[in-house]
C-alpha positions as a Markdown table, in Angstrom:
| # | Residue | x | y | z |
|---|---|---|---|---|
| 1 | Met | 2.7 | -75.8 | 38.8 |
| 2 | Asn | 5.1 | -78.1 | 37.0 |
| 3 | Ser | 6.7 | -80.4 | 39.6 |
| 4 | Val | 8.1 | -82.9 | 37.2 |
| 5 | Thr | 11.0 | -81.2 | 35.4 |
| 6 | Pro | 14.3 | -81.5 | 37.4 |
| 7 | Arg | 15.6 | -78.1 | 38.3 |
| 8 | Val | 18.3 | -76.2 | 40.2 |
| 9 | Phe | 18.3 | -72.7 | 41.5 |
| 10 | Val | 21.7 | -71.0 | 41.0 |
| 11 | Ala | 22.2 | -68.5 | 43.8 |
| 12 | Ala | 25.1 | -66.4 | 45.0 |
| 13 | Thr | 26.6 | -65.1 | 48.2 |
| 14 | Glu | 27.0 | -61.6 | 46.8 |
| 15 | Gln | 27.0 | -59.7 | 43.5 |
| 16 | Asn | 29.5 | -60.3 | 40.7 |
| 17 | Val | 30.9 | -63.6 | 42.0 |
| 18 | Gly | 30.0 | -65.6 | 38.8 |
| 19 | Lys | 26.4 | -66.6 | 39.1 |
| 20 | Thr | 25.6 | -65.9 | 35.4 |
| 21 | Thr | 28.9 | -67.5 | 34.4 |
| 22 | Thr | 27.9 | -70.6 | 36.3 |
| 23 | Ser | 24.4 | -70.6 | 34.8 |
| 24 | Ile | 25.8 | -70.3 | 31.2 |
| 25 | Gly | 28.3 | -73.1 | 31.8 |
| 26 | Leu | 25.7 | -75.4 | 33.4 |
| 27 | Tyr | 23.2 | -74.7 | 30.6 |
| 28 | Ala | 25.7 | -75.5 | 27.9 |
| 29 | Thr | 27.0 | -78.7 | 29.6 |
| 30 | Leu | 23.5 | -80.0 | 30.5 |
| 31 | Arg | 22.2 | -79.3 | 27.0 |
| 32 | Asp | 24.9 | -81.4 | 25.6 |
| 33 | Arg | 24.1 | -84.2 | 28.0 |
| 34 | Leu | 20.3 | -84.1 | 28.3 |
| 35 | Gly | 18.8 | -82.2 | 25.4 |
| 36 | Ala | 16.3 | -79.3 | 25.8 |
| 37 | Ile | 17.0 | -77.1 | 28.8 |
| 38 | Gly | 14.6 | -74.5 | 30.3 |
| 39 | Phe | 15.8 | -71.3 | 31.8 |
| 40 | Ile | 14.2 | -68.6 | 33.9 |
| 41 | Lys | 15.4 | -65.6 | 35.9 |
| 42 | Pro | 12.3 | -64.9 | 38.0 |
| 43 | Val | 13.4 | -61.6 | 39.4 |
| 44 | Gly | 15.9 | -59.4 | 37.5 |
| 45 | Gln | 17.5 | -56.1 | 38.5 |
| 46 | Arg | 19.3 | -55.1 | 35.3 |
| 47 | Phe | 17.1 | -55.0 | 32.3 |
| 48 | Ile | 16.9 | -53.8 | 28.7 |
| 49 | Glu | 14.0 | -53.0 | 26.4 |
| 50 | Val | 12.9 | -55.9 | 24.2 |
| 51 | Asp | 9.9 | -55.4 | 22.0 |
| 52 | Gly | 8.5 | -52.8 | 24.4 |
| 53 | Lys | 9.0 | -55.1 | 27.4 |
| 54 | Arg | 11.6 | -54.7 | 30.2 |
| 55 | Ile | 13.6 | -57.9 | 30.2 |
| 56 | Asp | 16.5 | -59.0 | 32.4 |
| 57 | Glu | 19.7 | -58.8 | 30.4 |
| 58 | Asp | 20.9 | -62.3 | 31.6 |
| 59 | Ser | 17.8 | -63.8 | 30.1 |
| 60 | Val | 18.5 | -62.1 | 26.8 |
| 61 | Leu | 22.1 | -63.4 | 27.0 |
| 62 | Ile | 20.9 | -67.0 | 27.4 |
| 63 | Arg | 18.2 | -66.7 | 24.7 |
| 64 | Asp | 20.6 | -65.2 | 22.2 |
| 65 | Thr | 23.4 | -67.6 | 23.0 |
| 66 | Phe | 21.5 | -70.8 | 23.0 |
| 67 | Asp | 18.4 | -70.0 | 20.9 |
| 68 | Thr | 16.2 | -71.3 | 23.6 |
| 69 | Gln | 12.9 | -71.1 | 21.7 |
| 70 | Ile | 11.3 | -69.8 | 25.0 |
| 71 | Pro | 9.1 | -66.7 | 25.1 |
| 72 | Ile | 11.5 | -64.0 | 26.5 |
| 73 | Glu | 8.8 | -62.6 | 28.8 |
| 74 | Asp | 8.6 | -66.1 | 30.5 |
| 75 | Met | 12.4 | -66.2 | 30.9 |
| 76 | Ser | 12.2 | -62.9 | 32.7 |
| 77 | Pro | 8.7 | -62.4 | 34.3 |
| 78 | Ile | 9.7 | -59.7 | 36.8 |
| 79 | Ala | 12.1 | -56.8 | 36.1 |
| 80 | Val | 12.6 | -54.6 | 39.1 |
| 81 | Glu | 12.2 | -51.1 | 37.7 |
| 82 | Pro | 13.4 | -48.0 | 39.6 |
| 83 | Asp | 10.0 | -47.4 | 41.1 |
| 84 | Phe | 9.1 | -51.1 | 41.7 |
| 85 | Thr | 9.8 | -51.3 | 45.4 |
| 86 | Arg | 8.0 | -48.1 | 46.4 |
| 87 | Arg | 4.9 | -49.2 | 44.4 |
| 88 | Tyr | 4.9 | -52.6 | 46.0 |
| 89 | Ile | 5.2 | -51.2 | 49.5 |
| 90 | Glu | 2.2 | -48.8 | 48.8 |
| 91 | Ala | 0.0 | -51.6 | 47.4 |
| 92 | Ser | 1.3 | -55.1 | 48.0 |
| 93 | Asn | 0.5 | -57.4 | 45.1 |
| 94 | Ser | 2.3 | -60.5 | 46.3 |
| 95 | Glu | -0.2 | -63.1 | 45.0 |
| 96 | Gln | -0.1 | -61.6 | 41.5 |
| 97 | Leu | 3.7 | -61.7 | 41.4 |
| 98 | Val | 3.8 | -65.3 | 42.7 |
| 99 | Arg | 1.3 | -66.4 | 40.0 |
| 100 | Arg | 3.3 | -64.7 | 37.3 |
| 101 | Ile | 6.5 | -66.4 | 38.4 |
| 102 | Arg | 4.9 | -69.9 | 38.5 |
| 103 | His | 3.1 | -69.4 | 35.2 |
| 104 | Ser | 6.3 | -68.3 | 33.5 |
| 105 | Phe | 8.2 | -71.2 | 35.0 |
| 106 | Asp | 5.6 | -73.6 | 33.6 |
| 107 | Arg | 5.9 | -72.1 | 30.1 |
| 108 | Ala | 9.8 | -71.7 | 30.2 |
| 109 | Cys | 10.3 | -75.3 | 31.3 |
| 110 | Trp | 7.5 | -77.1 | 29.4 |
| 111 | Glu | 8.7 | -80.4 | 27.9 |
| 112 | Lys | 12.3 | -79.7 | 29.0 |
| 113 | Glu | 14.7 | -82.3 | 30.3 |
| 114 | Phe | 16.0 | -79.9 | 33.0 |
| 115 | Ala | 15.5 | -76.3 | 34.2 |
| 116 | Ile | 18.0 | -73.7 | 35.4 |
| 117 | Ile | 16.6 | -71.0 | 37.6 |
| 118 | Glu | 19.0 | -68.0 | 38.1 |
| 119 | Gly | 18.7 | -65.9 | 41.2 |
| 120 | Thr | 19.7 | -62.3 | 41.7 |
| 121 | Gly | 22.2 | -61.3 | 44.3 |
| 122 | His | 22.4 | -63.0 | 47.7 |
| 123 | Ala | 19.7 | -65.1 | 49.3 |
| 124 | Gly | 17.9 | -62.1 | 50.9 |
| 125 | Val | 17.7 | -59.9 | 47.8 |
| 126 | Gly | 14.1 | -59.2 | 47.0 |
| 127 | Ser | 12.9 | -59.5 | 50.6 |
| 128 | Val | 11.6 | -56.0 | 50.5 |
| 129 | Phe | 8.9 | -57.1 | 48.1 |
| 130 | Asp | 8.4 | -60.6 | 49.5 |
| 131 | Leu | 10.3 | -62.3 | 46.7 |
| 132 | Ser | 13.8 | -63.0 | 48.2 |
| 133 | Asn | 15.9 | -65.6 | 46.4 |
| 134 | Ala | 15.1 | -68.0 | 49.2 |
| 135 | Arg | 11.4 | -67.4 | 48.8 |
| 136 | Val | 11.5 | -67.8 | 45.0 |
| 137 | Ala | 13.4 | -71.1 | 45.3 |
| 138 | Gln | 10.7 | -72.3 | 47.7 |
| 139 | Leu | 7.9 | -71.2 | 45.3 |
| 140 | Leu | 9.5 | -73.1 | 42.5 |
| 141 | Glu | 10.2 | -76.2 | 44.6 |
| 142 | Ser | 13.9 | -76.1 | 43.7 |
| 143 | Lys | 17.1 | -77.1 | 45.4 |
| 144 | Val | 19.9 | -74.6 | 45.4 |
| 145 | Ile | 23.6 | -74.3 | 44.4 |
| 146 | Leu | 25.5 | -71.4 | 46.0 |
| 147 | Val | 28.2 | -69.7 | 44.0 |
| 148 | Thr | 30.9 | -68.0 | 46.0 |
| 149 | Thr | 34.1 | -66.1 | 45.1 |
| 150 | Gly | 37.5 | -67.6 | 45.7 |
| 151 | Gly | 39.1 | -67.8 | 49.2 |
| 152 | Ile | 38.6 | -69.6 | 52.5 |
| 153 | Gly | 37.3 | -67.4 | 55.4 |
| 154 | Arg | 35.1 | -64.9 | 53.7 |
| 155 | Pro | 33.3 | -67.3 | 51.3 |
| 156 | Ile | 32.6 | -69.7 | 54.0 |
| 157 | Asp | 31.2 | -67.0 | 56.3 |
| 158 | Glu | 29.0 | -65.7 | 53.6 |
| 159 | Ala | 27.8 | -69.2 | 52.6 |
| 160 | Ala | 26.8 | -69.8 | 56.2 |
| 161 | Val | 24.6 | -66.7 | 56.3 |
| 162 | Asn | 23.0 | -67.5 | 52.9 |
| 163 | His | 22.6 | -71.2 | 53.8 |
| 164 | Ala | 20.6 | -70.1 | 56.9 |
| 165 | Leu | 18.2 | -68.0 | 54.9 |
| 166 | Phe | 17.5 | -70.8 | 52.5 |
| 167 | Gln | 17.0 | -73.3 | 55.4 |
| 168 | Arg | 14.6 | -70.8 | 57.0 |
| 169 | Gln | 12.4 | -71.2 | 53.9 |
| 170 | Gly | 12.7 | -74.9 | 53.9 |
| 171 | Val | 14.9 | -75.0 | 50.8 |
| 172 | Glu | 17.8 | -77.5 | 50.5 |
| 173 | Val | 21.2 | -76.2 | 49.4 |
| 174 | Ile | 22.9 | -79.1 | 47.7 |
| 175 | Gly | 26.4 | -77.5 | 47.7 |
| 176 | Val | 28.7 | -74.8 | 46.7 |
| 177 | Ile | 30.6 | -73.8 | 43.5 |
| 178 | Met | 33.6 | -71.6 | 44.2 |
| 179 | Asn | 34.7 | -69.2 | 41.4 |
| 180 | Lys | 37.6 | -67.0 | 40.6 |
| 181 | Val | 40.2 | -69.0 | 42.6 |
| 182 | Leu | 43.8 | -67.9 | 41.9 |
| 183 | Pro | 45.6 | -70.6 | 39.9 |
| 184 | Ser | 48.7 | -70.3 | 42.1 |
| 185 | Lys | 46.6 | -71.2 | 45.2 |
| 186 | Tyr | 44.1 | -73.6 | 43.5 |
| 187 | Asp | 45.0 | -76.8 | 45.3 |
| 188 | Tyr | 45.5 | -75.1 | 48.7 |
| 189 | Ile | 42.2 | -73.3 | 48.6 |
| 190 | Ser | 40.3 | -76.2 | 47.2 |
| 191 | Glu | 41.4 | -78.5 | 50.0 |
| 192 | Phe | 40.7 | -76.1 | 52.9 |
| 193 | Ala | 37.5 | -74.7 | 51.4 |
| 194 | Arg | 36.2 | -78.2 | 51.0 |
| 195 | Arg | 36.9 | -79.0 | 54.7 |
| 196 | Gly | 35.4 | -75.6 | 55.8 |
| 197 | Phe | 32.2 | -76.0 | 53.9 |
| 198 | Ala | 31.8 | -79.5 | 55.2 |
| 199 | Arg | 31.7 | -78.1 | 58.7 |
| 200 | Leu | 28.5 | -76.3 | 57.6 |
| 201 | Gly | 27.1 | -79.4 | 56.0 |
| 202 | Leu | 27.8 | -78.1 | 52.5 |
| 203 | Glu | 29.5 | -80.0 | 49.8 |
| 204 | Leu | 32.0 | -78.3 | 47.5 |
| 205 | Leu | 30.7 | -79.2 | 44.0 |
| 206 | Gly | 33.3 | -77.3 | 42.0 |
| 207 | Val | 36.2 | -74.9 | 42.1 |
| 208 | Met | 36.8 | -72.8 | 39.0 |
| 209 | Pro | 40.1 | -71.0 | 38.5 |
| 210 | Gln | 40.2 | -67.3 | 37.8 |
| 211 | Glu | 40.2 | -66.7 | 34.1 |
| 212 | Arg | 41.7 | -63.5 | 33.0 |
| 213 | Met | 39.8 | -63.1 | 29.8 |
| 214 | Leu | 36.5 | -63.2 | 31.6 |
| 215 | Ser | 37.4 | -60.1 | 33.6 |
| 216 | Glu | 38.8 | -58.1 | 30.6 |
| 217 | Pro | 36.3 | -55.6 | 29.1 |
| 218 | Thr | 35.8 | -55.2 | 25.4 |
| 219 | Leu | 36.6 | -51.9 | 23.8 |
| 220 | Val | 32.8 | -51.5 | 23.3 |
| 221 | Asp | 32.4 | -51.7 | 27.1 |
| 222 | Val | 35.3 | -49.3 | 27.7 |
| 223 | Cys | 33.9 | -46.8 | 25.2 |
| 224 | Gly | 30.5 | -46.7 | 26.9 |
| 225 | Ala | 32.1 | -46.4 | 30.4 |
| 226 | Ile | 34.2 | -43.4 | 29.4 |
| 227 | Arg | 31.7 | -41.7 | 27.2 |
| 228 | Gly | 34.0 | -42.2 | 24.2 |
| 229 | Asp | 33.7 | -41.7 | 20.5 |
| 230 | Val | 35.4 | -44.0 | 18.1 |
| 231 | Leu | 37.8 | -42.1 | 15.8 |
| 232 | Cys | 38.8 | -45.2 | 13.8 |
| 233 | Gly | 39.0 | -48.9 | 14.0 |
| 234 | Glu | 35.3 | -49.8 | 14.6 |
| 235 | Asp | 35.8 | -53.3 | 13.3 |
| 236 | Ala | 38.1 | -54.2 | 16.2 |
| 237 | Met | 36.0 | -52.8 | 19.0 |
| 238 | Arg | 35.2 | -56.4 | 20.2 |
| 239 | Ser | 38.8 | -56.8 | 21.2 |
| 240 | Arg | 39.6 | -57.1 | 24.9 |
| 241 | Ala | 41.7 | -54.7 | 26.9 |
| 242 | Gly | 44.2 | -56.7 | 28.9 |
| 243 | Thr | 46.1 | -53.9 | 30.7 |
| 244 | Val | 45.6 | -50.2 | 31.1 |
| 245 | Met | 48.5 | -47.7 | 31.0 |
| 246 | Ile | 48.6 | -43.9 | 31.1 |
| 247 | Gly | 51.2 | -42.5 | 28.7 |
| 248 | Ala | 52.6 | -39.9 | 31.1 |
| 249 | Met | 56.2 | -40.7 | 30.4 |
| 250 | Ser | 58.8 | -40.6 | 27.6 |
| 251 | Pro | 58.0 | -42.6 | 24.5 |
| 252 | Asp | 60.8 | -45.0 | 25.2 |
| 253 | Asn | 59.4 | -45.7 | 28.6 |
| 254 | Val | 55.9 | -46.1 | 27.3 |
| 255 | Leu | 57.0 | -48.7 | 24.7 |
| 256 | Ala | 59.2 | -50.5 | 27.2 |
| 257 | Arg | 56.2 | -51.0 | 29.6 |
| 258 | Leu | 53.7 | -52.3 | 27.1 |
| 259 | Glu | 52.1 | -55.6 | 28.1 |
| 260 | Glu | 49.7 | -57.9 | 26.3 |
| 261 | Arg | 46.7 | -56.0 | 24.8 |
| 262 | Thr | 47.6 | -52.7 | 26.4 |
| 263 | Leu | 45.0 | -49.9 | 26.3 |
| 264 | Leu | 47.1 | -46.7 | 26.1 |
| 265 | Ile | 45.6 | -43.5 | 27.5 |
| 266 | Cys | 47.1 | -40.1 | 26.8 |
| 267 | Pro | 46.0 | -36.7 | 25.7 |
| 268 | Gly | 46.3 | -35.8 | 22.0 |
| 269 | Asp | 48.9 | -33.2 | 22.6 |
| 270 | Arg | 51.4 | -35.9 | 23.7 |
| 271 | Glu | 52.3 | -36.4 | 20.0 |
| 272 | Asn | 55.7 | -37.8 | 20.7 |
| 273 | Val | 54.1 | -40.8 | 22.5 |
| 274 | Leu | 51.5 | -41.2 | 19.7 |
| 275 | Leu | 54.0 | -41.1 | 16.9 |
| 276 | Ala | 56.3 | -43.5 | 18.7 |
| 277 | Ala | 53.4 | -46.0 | 19.1 |
| 278 | Leu | 52.5 | -45.6 | 15.4 |
| 279 | Asp | 56.1 | -46.1 | 14.3 |
| 280 | Arg | 56.4 | -49.3 | 16.3 |
| 281 | Ala | 52.8 | -50.5 | 15.6 |
| 282 | Arg | 53.7 | -53.3 | 13.2 |
| 283 | Glu | 56.4 | -54.6 | 15.6 |
| 284 | Leu | 54.0 | -54.7 | 18.6 |
| 285 | Glu | 51.2 | -57.1 | 17.8 |
| 286 | Pro | 48.4 | -57.0 | 20.4 |
| 287 | Glu | 48.1 | -60.8 | 20.8 |
| 288 | Thr | 51.8 | -61.3 | 21.4 |
| 289 | Glu | 53.8 | -60.6 | 24.6 |
| 290 | Arg | 53.6 | -56.8 | 24.2 |
| 291 | Gly | 51.3 | -54.7 | 22.1 |
| 292 | Ile | 48.7 | -51.9 | 21.9 |
| 293 | Val | 45.0 | -52.9 | 21.6 |
| 294 | Ala | 43.7 | -49.3 | 21.4 |
| 295 | Ile | 44.6 | -45.7 | 22.2 |
| 296 | Val | 42.3 | -43.4 | 24.2 |
| 297 | Leu | 42.8 | -39.7 | 23.7 |
| 298 | Ser | 41.8 | -38.0 | 27.0 |
| 299 | Glu | 40.2 | -34.6 | 27.6 |
| 300 | Ser | 39.0 | -34.6 | 24.0 |
| 301 | Leu | 42.4 | -33.2 | 23.0 |
| 302 | Leu | 43.3 | -34.0 | 19.4 |
| 303 | Pro | 46.8 | -33.9 | 17.9 |
| 304 | Ser | 47.9 | -31.9 | 14.9 |
| 305 | Ala | 46.2 | -32.6 | 11.6 |
| 306 | Ser | 49.2 | -34.6 | 10.3 |
| 307 | Thr | 49.3 | -36.8 | 13.4 |
| 308 | Leu | 45.5 | -37.2 | 13.4 |
| 309 | Asn | 45.6 | -38.3 | 9.8 |
| 310 | Arg | 48.2 | -41.0 | 10.7 |
| 311 | Leu | 46.1 | -42.1 | 13.7 |
| 312 | Arg | 43.1 | -42.7 | 11.4 |
| 313 | Gly | 45.2 | -45.3 | 9.7 |
| 314 | Ala | 46.3 | -47.0 | 12.9 |
| 315 | Pro | 46.0 | -50.8 | 13.1 |
| 316 | Trp | 43.9 | -50.5 | 16.3 |
| 317 | Pro | 41.0 | -48.4 | 17.4 |
| 318 | Val | 41.4 | -44.9 | 18.5 |
| 319 | Ile | 38.8 | -43.5 | 21.0 |
| 320 | Val | 38.3 | -39.9 | 22.1 |
| 321 | Ser | 37.0 | -39.3 | 25.6 |
| 322 | Pro | 36.1 | -36.0 | 27.4 |
| 323 | Met | 37.5 | -37.4 | 30.7 |
| 324 | Asp | 41.0 | -36.8 | 32.0 |
| 325 | Ser | 43.5 | -39.7 | 31.9 |
| 326 | Tyr | 43.2 | -40.6 | 35.6 |
| 327 | Thr | 39.4 | -40.7 | 35.5 |
| 328 | Ile | 39.4 | -42.9 | 32.4 |
| 329 | Ala | 41.8 | -45.4 | 34.1 |
| 330 | Ser | 39.7 | -45.4 | 37.3 |
| 331 | Arg | 36.5 | -46.0 | 35.3 |
| 332 | Ile | 38.0 | -48.9 | 33.5 |
| 333 | His | 39.5 | -50.5 | 36.6 |
| 334 | Ser | 36.1 | -50.3 | 38.4 |
| 335 | Met | 34.0 | -51.7 | 35.6 |
| 336 | Thr | 31.9 | -54.8 | 36.2 |
| 337 | Val | 32.6 | -56.9 | 33.1 |
| 338 | Lys | 29.6 | -58.8 | 31.9 |
| 339 | Thr | 29.4 | -61.5 | 29.3 |
| 340 | Leu | 27.3 | -60.2 | 26.4 |
| 341 | Pro | 25.5 | -61.9 | 23.4 |
| 342 | Gly | 28.1 | -62.5 | 20.7 |
| 343 | Asp | 31.0 | -63.0 | 23.1 |
| 344 | Ser | 31.6 | -66.4 | 21.6 |
| 345 | Glu | 35.2 | -66.8 | 22.9 |
| 346 | Lys | 34.1 | -66.1 | 26.4 |
| 347 | Ile | 31.1 | -68.4 | 26.3 |
| 348 | Asp | 33.2 | -71.3 | 24.9 |
| 349 | Arg | 35.7 | -70.8 | 27.7 |
| 350 | Ile | 32.9 | -70.6 | 30.3 |
| 351 | Gln | 31.5 | -74.0 | 29.1 |
| 352 | Ser | 35.0 | -75.5 | 29.4 |
| 353 | Leu | 35.5 | -74.1 | 32.9 |
| 354 | Val | 32.2 | -75.7 | 34.1 |
| 355 | Ser | 32.8 | -78.9 | 32.3 |
| 356 | Asp | 36.3 | -79.3 | 33.6 |
| 357 | His | 36.0 | -78.0 | 37.1 |
| 358 | Val | 32.4 | -78.7 | 38.3 |
| 359 | Asp | 31.1 | -82.1 | 39.2 |
| 360 | Val | 27.9 | -82.0 | 37.1 |
| 361 | Asp | 27.3 | -85.7 | 37.7 |
| 362 | Arg | 27.2 | -85.1 | 41.4 |
| 363 | Ile | 24.8 | -82.2 | 40.9 |
| 364 | Leu | 22.4 | -84.4 | 39.0 |
| 365 | Glu | 22.7 | -87.1 | 41.6 |
| 366 | Lys | 21.9 | -84.7 | 44.4 |
| 367 | Ile | 18.9 | -83.3 | 42.6 |
| 368 | Gly | 17.7 | -86.8 | 41.7 |
| 369 | Ala | 17.7 | -86.1 | 38.0 |
């Protein structure tokens, strides 16, 4: 196996703390500095179909964003299908999987200046089929960065457990990157987290502030989550929903409570609210202090023909959902927002976050690159 290319394994203490965000930012920053960068996500749990193959969606994101020129099956050698674990327990094929991962790493990182290996979940994920993150990092002879969420007590506790699992496999954790830190507490958390991690023998390599836009779903995401149909405004479905509001109040109160990029939910028979929003549409621009980014008509209730005709000419998308208003709001609030290919604004911001808040020079020094 290739033991020459410098590499780092990006792990996490739990799901949805920013591992993929960190990988994207590191890839972009290192590519600007070093040139050709390899990427592999050896074990993926969320996959899509690509040319008849099941490929991890984060590998597709990296390929499409950076035009990696790496065979996509080598960027994602193992996709954990619904029946994968049962079949493995019935007939263990560990050696075959190990060979596939190592072979794919060689191909994905051939003649590259650096390689990024993205894990999945916490250090122990994959243990049931003998390919935990800690084990994969060992197989690929890689040092590790842990990504944690913002805070002091919980992130340090979780880092301690994950650190122990990597140590048990003989894998070195070179440090921690903390993500989603509240800007109002940035200095305080940075200082005490640094001291807390140091007690575990871990260096704090970066602290990235919480970025609102990265947690805001696009209207495309929202539409999928609420089983919606787009009535009009398809061209603006890449817009982000900033706040969510149920229009269960008088029109004046609805308009007074609008915030930036408000997604307004109400049934179609609340015509007074819909007409008030339409009448004020040109005064309330979405990107200013207060404005509507889209309207969702709940319970598949449509307004009268005349109001429906006006809605079709609205300056923002109108989506129709069979769900009630409360369920729609709950679905949106519980969404896990992922960066998708084509989210250029998000990707540019991610690169800036890593470049500005992560000590990439120190990472390279600790890896010996």
